[in-house]
C-alpha positions in Angstrom: 58.4 -62.3 -36.8 61.1 -60.5 -38.7 62.7 -57.2 -38.0 60.4 -55.2 -40.3 57.3 -56.8 -38.8 58.5 -56.0 -35.3 59.3 -52.4 -36.2 56.0 -52.1 -38.0 54.2 -53.5 -34.9 55.9 -50.8 -32.7 54.9 -48.0 -35.1 51.3 -49.3 -35.5 51.0 -49.5 -31.7 52.4 -46.1 -31.0 50.4 -44.2 -33.7 47.2 -46.1 -33.2 47.5 -45.6 -29.4 47.7 -41.9 -29.9 44.7 -41.8 -32.3 42.6 -44.1 -30.2 43.5 -42.0 -27.1 42.0 -38.9 -28.8 38.7 -40.6 -29.3 38.6 -42.3 -26.0 39.3 -39.0 -24.2 36.7 -37.3 -26.4 34.1 -39.7 -24.9 35.5 -39.6 -21.3 36.1 -35.8 -20.9 32.5 -34.7 -20.9 31.5 -37.6 -18.7 34.2 -36.7 -16.2 33.1 -33.0 -16.2 36.3 -31.7 -17.6 36.3 -28.0 -18.2 35.6 -27.3 -21.9 37.9 -24.3 -22.0 40.9 -26.3 -21.0 43.5 -26.0 -23.8 44.1 -29.7 -23.9 40.4 -30.4 -24.1 40.1 -27.8 -26.9 42.9 -29.6 -28.8 41.1 -33.0 -28.4 37.8 -31.5 -29.6 39.5 -29.8 -32.6 41.2 -33.0 -33.6 38.1 -35.2 -33.3 35.4 -32.7 -34.5 35.9 -33.3 -38.3 34.9 -36.9 -37.9 32.5 -36.8 -34.9 30.4 -33.7 -35.7 29.0 -35.2 -39.0 28.7 -38.6 -37.5 26.7 -37.3 -34.5 23.9 -36.4 -36.9 23.7 -40.1 -37.8 24.5 -41.6 -34.4 23.1 -39.3 -31.7 24.4 -38.9 -28.2 22.8 -41.1 -25.5 22.5 -38.9 -22.4 26.0 -37.4 -22.0 27.7 -40.2 -23.9 29.0 -39.5 -27.4 27.8 -42.7 -29.1 29.6 -41.6 -32.3 32.8 -41.3 -30.3 32.3 -44.8 -28.7 31.6 -46.2 -32.2 34.7 -44.6 -33.7 36.9 -45.7 -30.8 35.6 -49.3 -31.1 36.1 -49.3 -34.9 39.6 -47.9 -34.5 40.4 -50.6 -31.8 39.1 -53.3 -34.1 41.1 -52.0 -37.0 44.2 -51.8 -34.8 43.6 -55.4 -33.7 43.2 -56.6 -37.3 46.5 -54.8 -38.3 48.4 -56.2 -35.3 47.1 -59.7 -35.9 48.1 -59.4 -39.6 51.6 -58.1 -38.7 52.2 -61.0 -36.3 51.0 -63.4 -38.9 47.9 -64.7 -37.2 45.0 -65.8 -39.3 41.7 -65.3 -37.5 38.1 -64.9 -38.6 36.1 -61.7 -38.4 34.4 -62.7 -35.1 37.8 -63.0 -33.4 38.9 -59.7 -34.8 35.8 -58.0 -33.4 36.4 -59.8 -30.1 40.1 -58.6 -30.0 38.9 -55.1 -31.0 36.6 -55.0 -28.0 39.3 -56.3 -25.8 41.8 -53.8 -27.0 39.4 -50.9 -26.3 38.6 -52.1 -22.8 42.3 -52.7 -22.0 43.1 -49.3 -23.4 40.5 -47.5 -21.3 41.7 -49.4 -18.2 45.3 -48.5 -18.9 44.5 -44.9 -19.5 42.8 -44.7 -16.1 45.7 -46.6 -14.5 48.3 -44.1 -15.7 46.1 -41.1 -15.2 45.5 -42.0 -11.5 49.1 -43.0 -11.0 50.4 -39.8 -12.5 47.9 -37.8 -10.5 48.9 -39.5 -7.2 52.6 -38.9 -7.9 51.9 -35.2 -8.8 50.0 -34.7 -5.6 53.3 -35.3 -3.7 54.8 -32.3 -5.3 51.9 -29.8 -4.8 51.4 -28.9 -8.5 49.7 -25.8 -9.7 46.1 -26.8 -9.8 45.3 -24.3 -12.5 47.8 -25.9 -15.0 45.8 -27.5 -17.9 47.3 -31.0 -17.5 46.9 -31.1 -13.7 43.3 -29.9 -14.2 42.6 -32.6 -16.8 44.2 -35.4 -14.7 42.1 -34.4 -11.7 38.9 -34.2 -13.8 39.5 -37.7 -15.2 40.5 -39.3 -12.0 38.3 -37.7 -9.3 35.0 -39.4 -10.4 36.8 -42.8 -10.2 38.5 -42.1 -6.9 35.6 -40.5 -5.1 33.8 -43.8 -4.0 37.2 -45.3 -2.9 38.0 -42.4 -0.5 35.6 -43.9 2.0 37.5 -47.2 2.3 39.6 -47.7 5.4 42.3 -47.3 6.6 42.2 -43.5 7.0 45.4 -41.7 7.8 45.6 -37.9 8.3 46.9 -36.2 5.2 47.2 -39.5 3.1 44.7 -40.5 0.5 44.9 -44.2 -0.2 42.1 -44.2 -2.8 44.6 -44.2 -5.7 46.1 -47.4 -4.3 42.7 -49.2 -4.1 41.7 -48.1 -7.6 45.1 -49.1 -9.2 44.8 -52.4 -7.5 41.3 -52.9 -8.8 42.3 -51.9 -12.3 45.1 -54.4 -12.3 42.9 -57.1 -10.9 40.3 -56.5 -13.7 43.0 -56.5 -16.3 44.5 -59.7 -14.9 41.0 -61.3 -14.8 40.3 -60.4 -18.4 43.7 -61.7 -19.5 43.1 -64.9 -17.6 39.9 -65.6 -19.5 41.7 -64.8 -22.8 40.2 -61.2 -23.1 43.4 -59.2 -23.5 44.1 -56.0 -25.5 46.6 -55.9 -28.3 48.0 -52.4 -27.5 49.7 -53.5 -24.3 
């Protein structure tokens, strides 16, 4: 891979990661119960509404899940996978591109939760302002995932080990998926 291909790969991964993140968060925020009036949530909704509102008429929500958002996120991940495979010079068939697109989306969601939980755990050491929009958003995203793990031993007064258990589980899932050849291309 030449310099321009490498630079193009970095640019594609950065921009596509941001765009994919918007649509993944658009799906996850309502599921996590994030406050709609949060300014960050408002920005995500404003950025994704032009595409998702008309698409929701065709692809309706299922329970609280924006199926249009899931579809757009998967299509974006598949397009990203195809662009990255093209930039690195791989020739694969459509089935493999669809497979890598699914892998990219799963890996992206796991990485998003990994970093959200890690940042939330680090912020908790500094007693952040709970009303700050970013702190509120991180708590809304991570609390539903952490809640079941808070019951796991050992229990120490004033120390919550649930982020450690979740981060370990996420890494084990990512490792297991990469071991069977199911890795994302945005990593």
